[in-house]
N, CA, C and O atoms as a Maestro MAE file, in Angstrom:
{
 s_m_m2io_version
 :::
 2.0.0
}

f_m_ct {
 s_m_title
 :::
 protein
 m_atom[264] {
  # First column is atom index #
  i_m_mmod_type
  r_m_x_coord
  r_m_y_coord
  r_m_z_coord
  i_m_residue_number
  s_m_chain_name
  s_m_pdb_residue_name
  s_m_pdb_atom_name
  i_m_atomic_number
  :::
  1 25 15.911 -21.174 9.421 1 A "MET " " N  " 7
  2 3 15.316 -19.939 8.897 1 A "MET " " CA " 6
  3 2 14.327 -20.316 7.776 1 A "MET " " C  " 6
  4 15 14.650 -21.052 6.844 1 A "MET " " O  " 8
  5 25 13.104 -19.770 7.919 2 A "LYS " " N  " 7
  6 3 12.078 -20.083 6.922 2 A "LYS " " CA " 6
  7 2 12.265 -19.285 5.689 2 A "LYS " " C  " 6
  8 15 12.552 -18.090 5.759 2 A "LYS " " O  " 8
  9 25 12.116 -19.891 4.586 3 A "LYS " " N  " 7
  10 3 12.319 -19.221 3.230 3 A "LYS " " CA " 6
  11 2 11.127 -19.509 2.369 3 A "LYS " " C  " 6
  12 15 10.583 -20.612 2.420 3 A "LYS " " O  " 8
  13 25 10.699 -18.546 1.573 4 A "THR " " N  " 7
  14 3 9.562 -18.737 0.620 4 A "THR " " CA " 6
  15 2 10.202 -19.066 -0.658 4 A "THR " " C  " 6
  16 15 11.168 -18.429 -1.077 4 A "THR " " O  " 8
  17 25 9.671 -20.057 -1.284 5 A "ILE " " N  " 7
  18 3 10.240 -20.494 -2.647 5 A "ILE " " CA " 6
  19 2 9.025 -20.530 -3.584 5 A "ILE " " C  " 6
  20 15 7.871 -20.548 -3.156 5 A "ILE " " O  " 8
  21 25 9.352 -20.539 -4.906 6 A "THR " " N  " 7
  22 3 8.174 -20.686 -5.913 6 A "THR " " CA " 6
  23 2 8.376 -21.983 -6.589 6 A "THR " " C  " 6
  24 15 9.471 -22.338 -7.024 6 A "THR " " O  " 8
  25 25 7.247 -22.715 -6.669 7 A "LEU " " N  " 7
  26 3 7.195 -23.965 -7.276 7 A "LEU " " CA " 6
  27 2 6.080 -23.908 -8.372 7 A "LEU " " C  " 6
  28 15 5.193 -23.061 -8.257 7 A "LEU " " O  " 8
  29 25 6.087 -24.705 -9.345 8 A "ASN " " N  " 7
  30 3 5.130 -24.789 -10.505 8 A "ASN " " CA " 6
  31 2 4.124 -25.741 -10.020 8 A "ASN " " C  " 6
  32 15 4.483 -26.789 -9.483 8 A "ASN " " O  " 8
  33 25 2.796 -25.421 -10.187 9 A "PHE " " N  " 7
  34 3 1.704 -26.314 -9.800 9 A "PHE " " CA " 6
  35 2 0.753 -26.409 -10.978 9 A "PHE " " C  " 6
  36 15 0.341 -25.371 -11.496 9 A "PHE " " O  " 8
  37 25 0.412 -27.511 -11.395 10 A "ASP " " N  " 7
  38 3 -0.544 -27.745 -12.530 10 A "ASP " " CA " 6
  39 2 -1.805 -28.211 -11.957 10 A "ASP " " C  " 6
  40 15 -1.890 -29.368 -11.545 10 A "ASP " " O  " 8
  41 25 -2.849 -27.353 -11.896 11 A "PRO " " N  " 7
  42 3 -4.042 -27.713 -11.246 11 A "PRO " " CA " 6
  43 2 -4.881 -28.878 -11.950 11 A "PRO " " C  " 6
  44 15 -5.703 -29.537 -11.313 11 A "PRO " " O  " 8
  45 25 -4.634 -29.077 -13.233 12 A "ALA " " N  " 7
  46 3 -5.245 -30.096 -13.872 12 A "ALA " " CA " 6
  47 2 -4.725 -31.531 -13.471 12 A "ALA " " C  " 6
  48 15 -5.500 -32.487 -13.459 12 A "ALA " " O  " 8
  49 25 -3.433 -31.653 -13.154 13 A "THR " " N  " 7
  50 3 -2.924 -32.938 -12.817 13 A "THR " " CA " 6
  51 2 -2.545 -32.982 -11.324 13 A "THR " " C  " 6
  52 15 -2.457 -34.077 -10.769 13 A "THR " " O  " 8
  53 25 -2.313 -31.820 -10.642 14 A "GLY " " N  " 7
  54 3 -1.942 -31.860 -9.259 14 A "GLY " " CA " 6
  55 2 -0.440 -31.946 -9.090 14 A "GLY " " C  " 6
  56 15 0.057 -32.018 -7.966 14 A "GLY " " O  " 8
  57 25 0.308 -31.940 -10.228 15 A "GLN " " N  " 7
  58 3 1.715 -32.126 -10.103 15 A "GLN " " CA " 6
  59 2 2.455 -30.782 -9.725 15 A "GLN " " C  " 6
  60 15 2.129 -29.689 -10.188 15 A "GLN " " O  " 8
  61 25 3.448 -30.978 -8.864 16 A "ILE " " N  " 7
  62 3 4.272 -29.867 -8.301 16 A "ILE " " CA " 6
  63 2 5.680 -30.089 -8.847 16 A "ILE " " C  " 6
  64 15 6.269 -31.148 -8.632 16 A "ILE " " O  " 8
  65 25 6.210 -29.116 -9.537 17 A "THR " " N  " 7
  66 3 7.669 -29.200 -9.996 17 A "THR " " CA " 6
  67 2 8.360 -27.998 -9.631 17 A "THR " " C  " 6
  68 15 7.770 -26.966 -9.312 17 A "THR " " O  " 8
  69 25 9.768 -28.138 -9.681 18 A "ASP " " N  " 7
  70 3 10.511 -26.969 -9.433 18 A "ASP " " CA " 6
  71 2 10.807 -26.192 -10.705 18 A "ASP " " C  " 6
  72 15 10.187 -26.456 -11.735 18 A "ASP " " O  " 8
  73 25 11.767 -25.209 -10.665 19 A "ALA " " N  " 7
  74 3 12.115 -24.443 -11.845 19 A "ALA " " CA " 6
  75 2 12.709 -25.256 -12.948 19 A "ALA " " C  " 6
  76 15 12.566 -24.912 -14.121 19 A "ALA " " O  " 8
  77 25 13.368 -26.319 -12.606 20 A "ASN " " N  " 7
  78 3 13.964 -27.239 -13.615 20 A "ASN " " CA " 6
  79 2 13.079 -28.270 -14.091 20 A "ASN " " C  " 6
  80 15 13.493 -29.081 -14.920 20 A "ASN " " O  " 8
  81 25 11.811 -28.324 -13.615 21 A "GLY " " N  " 7
  82 3 10.875 -29.350 -14.013 21 A "GLY " " CA " 6
  83 2 11.013 -30.630 -13.272 21 A "GLY " " C  " 6
  84 15 10.396 -31.633 -13.630 21 A "GLY " " O  " 8
  85 25 11.819 -30.618 -12.235 22 A "THR " " N  " 7
  86 3 11.965 -31.822 -11.407 22 A "THR " " CA " 6
  87 2 10.606 -32.028 -10.532 22 A "THR " " C  " 6
  88 15 10.074 -31.144 -9.861 22 A "THR " " O  " 8
  89 25 10.203 -33.218 -10.655 23 A "PHE " " N  " 7
  90 3 8.888 -33.585 -10.002 23 A "PHE " " CA " 6
  91 2 9.106 -33.538 -8.490 23 A "PHE " " C  " 6
  92 15 10.026 -34.155 -7.953 23 A "PHE " " O  " 8
  93 25 8.274 -32.825 -7.856 24 A "ILE " " N  " 7
  94 3 8.265 -32.681 -6.304 24 A "ILE " " CA " 6
  95 2 7.266 -33.560 -5.683 24 A "ILE " " C  " 6
  96 15 7.547 -34.220 -4.682 24 A "ILE " " O  " 8
  97 25 6.121 -33.594 -6.235 25 A "GLY " " N  " 7
  98 3 4.935 -34.416 -5.679 25 A "GLY " " CA " 6
  99 2 3.697 -34.051 -6.337 25 A "GLY " " C  " 6
  100 15 3.698 -33.447 -7.410 25 A "GLY " " O  " 8
  101 25 2.535 -34.433 -5.668 26 A "THR " " N  " 7
  102 3 1.276 -34.125 -6.226 26 A "THR " " CA " 6
  103 2 0.393 -33.600 -5.007 26 A "THR " " C  " 6
  104 15 0.568 -34.018 -3.862 26 A "THR " " O  " 8
  105 25 -0.463 -32.756 -5.306 27 A "ASN " " N  " 7
  106 3 -1.465 -32.220 -4.255 27 A "ASN " " CA " 6
  107 2 -2.632 -31.725 -4.995 27 A "ASN " " C  " 6
  108 15 -2.497 -30.848 -5.848 27 A "ASN " " O  " 8
  109 25 -3.794 -32.251 -4.706 28 A "SER " " N  " 7
  110 3 -5.079 -31.815 -5.329 28 A "SER " " CA " 6
  111 2 -5.672 -30.587 -4.653 28 A "SER " " C  " 6
  112 15 -6.613 -29.983 -5.168 28 A "SER " " O  " 8
  113 25 -5.138 -30.226 -3.528 29 A "ILE " " N  " 7
  114 3 -5.801 -29.105 -2.825 29 A "ILE " " CA " 6
  115 2 -4.799 -27.849 -2.564 29 A "ILE " " C  " 6
  116 15 -5.075 -26.979 -1.738 29 A "ILE " " O  " 8
  117 25 -3.647 -27.835 -3.320 30 A "ALA " " N  " 7
  118 3 -2.735 -26.742 -3.137 30 A "ALA " " CA " 6
  119 2 -3.414 -25.478 -3.515 30 A "ALA " " C  " 6
  120 15 -4.149 -25.409 -4.500 30 A "ALA " " O  " 8
  121 25 -3.150 -24.423 -2.685 31 A "VAL " " N  " 7
  122 3 -3.644 -23.019 -2.803 31 A "VAL " " CA " 6
  123 2 -2.497 -22.186 -3.145 31 A "VAL " " C  " 6
  124 15 -1.565 -22.119 -2.344 31 A "VAL " " O  " 8
  125 25 -2.457 -21.516 -4.292 32 A "PRO " " N  " 7
  126 3 -1.354 -20.581 -4.619 32 A "PRO " " CA " 6
  127 2 -1.195 -19.411 -3.629 32 A "PRO " " C  " 6
  128 15 -2.207 -18.938 -3.112 32 A "PRO " " O  " 8
  129 25 -0.067 -18.957 -3.363 33 A "VAL " " N  " 7
  130 3 0.237 -17.767 -2.501 33 A "VAL " " CA " 6
  131 2 0.401 -16.714 -3.535 33 A "VAL " " C  " 6
  132 15 1.216 -16.838 -4.449 33 A "VAL " " O  " 8
  133 25 -0.411 -15.618 -3.389 34 A "GLU " " N  " 7
  134 3 -0.242 -14.512 -4.234 34 A "GLU " " CA " 6
  135 2 0.993 -13.657 -3.774 34 A "GLU " " C  " 6
  136 15 1.165 -13.388 -2.585 34 A "GLU " " O  " 8
  137 25 1.779 -13.274 -4.691 35 A "PRO " " N  " 7
  138 3 3.048 -12.532 -4.384 35 A "PRO " " CA " 6
  139 2 2.591 -11.104 -3.831 35 A "PRO " " C  " 6
  140 15 1.573 -10.548 -4.245 35 A "PRO " " O  " 8
  141 25 3.378 -10.597 -2.925 36 A "GLU " " N  " 7
  142 3 3.148 -9.305 -2.338 36 A "GLU " " CA " 6
  143 2 3.430 -8.335 -3.391 36 A "GLU " " C  " 6
  144 15 4.397 -8.500 -4.135 36 A "GLU " " O  " 8
  145 25 2.587 -7.254 -3.510 37 A "THR " " N  " 7
  146 3 2.926 -6.190 -4.354 37 A "THR " " CA " 6
  147 2 3.149 -5.016 -3.612 37 A "THR " " C  " 6
  148 15 2.438 -4.770 -2.638 37 A "THR " " O  " 8
  149 25 4.074 -4.249 -3.971 38 A "GLY " " N  " 7
  150 3 4.423 -2.955 -3.144 38 A "GLY " " CA " 6
  151 2 5.090 -3.308 -1.851 38 A "GLY " " C  " 6
  152 15 5.407 -4.466 -1.581 38 A "GLY " " O  " 8
  153 25 5.298 -2.283 -1.054 39 A "VAL " " N  " 7
  154 3 5.893 -2.400 0.275 39 A "VAL " " CA " 6
  155 2 4.820 -2.101 1.297 39 A "VAL " " C  " 6
  156 15 4.061 -1.141 1.171 39 A "VAL " " O  " 8
  157 25 4.774 -2.925 2.288 40 A "SER " " N  " 7
  158 3 3.760 -2.693 3.310 40 A "SER " " CA " 6
  159 2 4.153 -1.496 4.254 40 A "SER " " C  " 6
  160 15 5.334 -1.205 4.443 40 A "SER " " O  " 8
  161 25 3.204 -0.878 4.784 41 A "ILE " " N  " 7
  162 3 3.385 0.247 5.735 41 A "ILE " " CA " 6
  163 2 4.122 -0.266 6.907 41 A "ILE " " C  " 6
  164 15 4.949 0.455 7.464 41 A "ILE " " O  " 8
  165 25 3.875 -1.473 7.321 42 A "ASP " " N  " 7
  166 3 4.599 -2.048 8.426 42 A "ASP " " CA " 6
  167 2 6.101 -2.180 8.208 42 A "ASP " " C  " 6
  168 15 6.906 -1.882 9.091 42 A "ASP " " O  " 8
  169 25 6.465 -2.646 6.982 43 A "LYS " " N  " 7
  170 3 7.881 -2.753 6.622 43 A "LYS " " CA " 6
  171 2 8.573 -1.403 6.664 43 A "LYS " " C  " 6
  172 15 9.668 -1.261 7.208 43 A "LYS " " O  " 8
  173 25 7.915 -0.421 6.080 44 A "ILE " " N  " 7
  174 3 8.432 0.961 6.074 44 A "ILE " " CA " 6
  175 2 8.621 1.481 7.385 44 A "ILE " " C  " 6
  176 15 9.648 2.103 7.658 44 A "ILE " " O  " 8
  177 25 7.632 1.260 8.301 45 A "CYS " " N  " 7
  178 3 7.836 1.780 9.695 45 A "CYS " " CA " 6
  179 2 8.914 1.124 10.435 45 A "CYS " " C  " 6
  180 15 9.607 1.791 11.203 45 A "CYS " " O  " 8
  181 25 9.127 -0.224 10.255 46 A "LYS " " N  " 7
  182 3 10.188 -0.901 10.908 46 A "LYS " " CA " 6
  183 2 11.545 -0.387 10.337 46 A "LYS " " C  " 6
  184 15 12.488 -0.236 11.113 46 A "LYS " " O  " 8
  185 25 11.664 -0.143 9.146 47 A "LEU " " N  " 7
  186 3 12.885 0.396 8.555 47 A "LEU " " CA " 6
  187 2 13.217 1.903 9.115 47 A "LEU " " C  " 6
  188 15 14.362 2.218 9.438 47 A "LEU " " O  " 8
  189 25 12.216 2.709 9.189 48 A "ARG " " N  " 7
  190 3 12.238 4.041 9.711 48 A "ARG " " CA " 6
  191 2 12.685 3.955 11.207 48 A "ARG " " C  " 6
  192 15 13.574 4.703 11.615 48 A "ARG " " O  " 8
  193 25 12.075 3.049 12.022 49 A "ASN " " N  " 7
  194 3 12.428 2.946 13.355 49 A "ASN " " CA " 6
  195 2 13.767 2.370 13.597 49 A "ASN " " C  " 6
  196 15 14.349 2.533 14.669 49 A "ASN " " O  " 8
  197 25 14.294 1.653 12.546 50 A "ALA " " N  " 7
  198 3 15.647 1.195 12.708 50 A "ALA " " CA " 6
  199 2 16.714 2.282 12.284 50 A "ALA " " C  " 6
  200 15 17.917 2.019 12.298 50 A "ALA " " O  " 8
  201 25 16.270 3.386 11.946 51 A "GLY " " N  " 7
  202 3 17.131 4.459 11.583 51 A "GLY " " CA " 6
  203 2 17.408 4.799 10.106 51 A "GLY " " C  " 6
  204 15 18.252 5.625 9.757 51 A "GLY " " O  " 8
  205 25 16.636 4.101 9.277 52 A "PHE " " N  " 7
  206 3 16.782 4.407 7.821 52 A "PHE " " CA " 6
  207 2 16.108 5.646 7.454 52 A "PHE " " C  " 6
  208 15 15.001 5.916 7.921 52 A "PHE " " O  " 8
  209 25 16.739 6.436 6.616 53 A "THR " " N  " 7
  210 3 16.053 7.673 6.149 53 A "THR " " CA " 6
  211 2 15.155 7.429 4.996 53 A "THR " " C  " 6
  212 15 15.236 6.349 4.409 53 A "THR " " O  " 8
  213 25 14.262 8.380 4.597 54 A "ALA " " N  " 7
  214 3 13.341 8.265 3.581 54 A "ALA " " CA " 6
  215 2 14.005 7.859 2.243 54 A "ALA " " C  " 6
  216 15 13.584 6.989 1.481 54 A "ALA " " O  " 8
  217 25 15.113 8.628 2.076 55 A "GLU " " N  " 7
  218 3 15.920 8.432 0.802 55 A "GLU " " CA " 6
  219 2 16.505 6.977 0.755 55 A "GLU " " C  " 6
  220 15 16.502 6.371 -0.316 55 A "GLU " " O  " 8
  221 25 16.979 6.437 1.834 56 A "GLU " " N  " 7
  222 3 17.577 5.121 1.891 56 A "GLU " " CA " 6
  223 2 16.478 4.111 1.653 56 A "GLU " " C  " 6
  224 15 16.721 3.110 0.979 56 A "GLU " " O  " 8
  225 25 15.277 4.322 2.172 57 A "ILE " " N  " 7
  226 3 14.172 3.381 1.956 57 A "ILE " " CA " 6
  227 2 13.774 3.364 0.546 57 A "ILE " " C  " 6
  228 15 13.486 2.291 0.015 57 A "ILE " " O  " 8
  229 25 13.735 4.493 -0.115 58 A "ILE " " N  " 7
  230 3 13.273 4.630 -1.484 58 A "ILE " " CA " 6
  231 2 14.439 3.923 -2.309 58 A "ILE " " C  " 6
  232 15 14.126 3.145 -3.211 58 A "ILE " " O  " 8
  233 25 15.639 4.150 -2.049 59 A "GLU " " N  " 7
  234 3 16.776 3.465 -2.728 59 A "GLU " " CA " 6
  235 2 16.762 1.963 -2.719 59 A "GLU " " C  " 6
  236 15 17.043 1.267 -3.695 59 A "GLU " " O  " 8
  237 25 16.386 1.491 -1.450 60 A "LEU " " N  " 7
  238 3 16.204 0.031 -1.317 60 A "LEU " " CA " 6
  239 2 15.117 -0.484 -2.078 60 A "LEU " " C  " 6
  240 15 15.211 -1.617 -2.551 60 A "LEU " " O  " 8
  241 25 13.997 0.273 -2.272 61 A "HIS " " N  " 7
  242 3 12.890 -0.165 -3.022 61 A "HIS " " CA " 6
  243 2 13.341 -0.103 -4.538 61 A "HIS " " C  " 6
  244 15 12.969 -1.022 -5.268 61 A "HIS " " O  " 8
  245 25 14.043 0.818 -5.011 62 A "ARG " " N  " 7
  246 3 14.482 0.817 -6.314 62 A "ARG " " CA " 6
  247 2 15.337 -0.263 -6.707 62 A "ARG " " C  " 6
  248 15 15.266 -0.753 -7.834 62 A "ARG " " O  " 8
  249 25 16.190 -0.682 -5.781 63 A "LYS " " N  " 7
  250 3 17.052 -1.801 -6.027 63 A "LYS " " CA " 6
  251 2 16.337 -3.175 -5.784 63 A "LYS " " C  " 6
  252 15 16.929 -4.250 -5.884 63 A "LYS " " O  " 8
  253 25 15.038 -3.050 -5.462 64 A "GLU " " N  " 7
  254 3 14.129 -4.284 -5.239 64 A "GLU " " CA " 6
  255 2 14.736 -5.092 -4.098 64 A "GLU " " C  " 6
  256 15 14.710 -6.321 -4.159 64 A "GLU " " O  " 8
  257 25 15.276 -4.466 -3.070 65 A "VAL " " N  " 7
  258 3 15.713 -5.156 -1.880 65 A "VAL " " CA " 6
  259 2 14.477 -5.418 -1.011 65 A "VAL " " C  " 6
  260 15 14.318 -6.458 -0.372 65 A "VAL " " O  " 8
  261 25 13.654 -4.439 -1.037 66 A "ILE " " N  " 7
  262 3 12.365 -4.437 -0.293 66 A "ILE " " CA " 6
  263 2 11.176 -4.368 -1.265 66 A "ILE " " C  " 6
  264 15 10.024 -4.357 -0.831 66 A "ILE " " O  " 8
  :::
 }
 m_bond[263] {
  # First column is bond index #
  i_m_from
  i_m_to
  i_m_order
  :::
  1 1 2 1
  2 2 3 1
  3 3 4 2
  4 3 5 1
  5 5 6 1
  6 6 7 1
  7 7 8 2
  8 7 9 1
  9 9 10 1
  10 10 11 1
  11 11 12 2
  12 11 13 1
  13 13 14 1
  14 14 15 1
  15 15 16 2
  16 15 17 1
  17 17 18 1
  18 18 19 1
  19 19 20 2
  20 19 21 1
  21 21 22 1
  22 22 23 1
  23 23 24 2
  24 23 25 1
  25 25 26 1
  26 26 27 1
  27 27 28 2
  28 27 29 1
  29 29 30 1
  30 30 31 1
  31 31 32 2
  32 31 33 1
  33 33 34 1
  34 34 35 1
  35 35 36 2
  36 35 37 1
  37 37 38 1
  38 38 39 1
  39 39 40 2
  40 39 41 1
  41 41 42 1
  42 42 43 1
  43 43 44 2
  44 43 45 1
  45 45 46 1
  46 46 47 1
  47 47 48 2
  48 47 49 1
  49 49 50 1
  50 50 51 1
  51 51 52 2
  52 51 53 1
  53 53 54 1
  54 54 55 1
  55 55 56 2
  56 55 57 1
  57 57 58 1
  58 58 59 1
  59 59 60 2
  60 59 61 1
  61 61 62 1
  62 62 63 1
  63 63 64 2
  64 63 65 1
  65 65 66 1
  66 66 67 1
  67 67 68 2
  68 67 69 1
  69 69 70 1
  70 70 71 1
  71 71 72 2
  72 71 73 1
  73 73 74 1
  74 74 75 1
  75 75 76 2
  76 75 77 1
  77 77 78 1
  78 78 79 1
  79 79 80 2
  80 79 81 1
  81 81 82 1
  82 82 83 1
  83 83 84 2
  84 83 85 1
  85 85 86 1
  86 86 87 1
  87 87 88 2
  88 87 89 1
  89 89 90 1
  90 90 91 1
  91 91 92 2
  92 91 93 1
  93 93 94 1
  94 94 95 1
  95 95 96 2
  96 95 97 1
  97 97 98 1
  98 98 99 1
  99 99 100 2
  100 99 101 1
  101 101 102 1
  102 102 103 1
  103 103 104 2
  104 103 105 1
  105 105 106 1
  106 106 107 1
  107 107 108 2
  108 107 109 1
  109 109 110 1
  110 110 111 1
  111 111 112 2
  112 111 113 1
  113 113 114 1
  114 114 115 1
  115 115 116 2
  116 115 117 1
  117 117 118 1
  118 118 119 1
  119 119 120 2
  120 119 121 1
  121 121 122 1
  122 122 123 1
  123 123 124 2
  124 123 125 1
  125 125 126 1
  126 126 127 1
  127 127 128 2
  128 127 129 1
  129 129 130 1
  130 130 131 1
  131 131 132 2
  132 131 133 1
  133 133 134 1
  134 134 135 1
  135 135 136 2
  136 135 137 1
  137 137 138 1
  138 138 139 1
  139 139 140 2
  140 139 141 1
  141 141 142 1
  142 142 143 1
  143 143 144 2
  144 143 145 1
  145 145 146 1
  146 146 147 1
  147 147 148 2
  148 147 149 1
  149 149 150 1
  150 150 151 1
  151 151 152 2
  152 151 153 1
  153 153 154 1
  154 154 155 1
  155 155 156 2
  156 155 157 1
  157 157 158 1
  158 158 159 1
  159 159 160 2
  160 159 161 1
  161 161 162 1
  162 162 163 1
  163 163 164 2
  164 163 165 1
  165 165 166 1
  166 166 167 1
  167 167 168 2
  168 167 169 1
  169 169 170 1
  170 170 171 1
  171 171 172 2
  172 171 173 1
  173 173 174 1
  174 174 175 1
  175 175 176 2
  176 175 177 1
  177 177 178 1
  178 178 179 1
  179 179 180 2
  180 179 181 1
  181 181 182 1
  182 182 183 1
  183 183 184 2
  184 183 185 1
  185 185 186 1
  186 186 187 1
  187 187 188 2
  188 187 189 1
  189 189 190 1
  190 190 191 1
  191 191 192 2
  192 191 193 1
  193 193 194 1
  194 194 195 1
  195 195 196 2
  196 195 197 1
  197 197 198 1
  198 198 199 1
  199 199 200 2
  200 199 201 1
  201 201 202 1
  202 202 203 1
  203 203 204 2
  204 203 205 1
  205 205 206 1
  206 206 207 1
  207 207 208 2
  208 207 209 1
  209 209 210 1
  210 210 211 1
  211 211 212 2
  212 211 213 1
  213 213 214 1
  214 214 215 1
  215 215 216 2
  216 215 217 1
  217 217 218 1
  218 218 219 1
  219 219 220 2
  220 219 221 1
  221 221 222 1
  222 222 223 1
  223 223 224 2
  224 223 225 1
  225 225 226 1
  226 226 227 1
  227 227 228 2
  228 227 229 1
  229 229 230 1
  230 230 231 1
  231 231 232 2
  232 231 233 1
  233 233 234 1
  234 234 235 1
  235 235 236 2
  236 235 237 1
  237 237 238 1
  238 238 239 1
  239 239 240 2
  240 239 241 1
  241 241 242 1
  242 242 243 1
  243 243 244 2
  244 243 245 1
  245 245 246 1
  246 246 247 1
  247 247 248 2
  248 247 249 1
  249 249 250 1
  250 250 251 1
  251 251 252 2
  252 251 253 1
  253 253 254 1
  254 254 255 1
  255 255 256 2
  256 255 257 1
  257 257 258 1
  258 258 259 1
  259 259 260 2
  260 259 261 1
  261 261 262 1
  262 262 263 1
  263 263 264 2
  :::
 }
}
């Protein structure tokens, strides 16, 4: 299963570290991935097609599940 993780990247040195500061490697051409903001229409449609009600979808969003 593919999983997205967050690493720290210092563009001045190219160093990549994890949340504990453990050195992962270097990369001079790393491009940051901007985090998604909000919920995409596609995700809402998929939840609705799966049988979730509007109230359930709103509650999932409030609990930051989606």
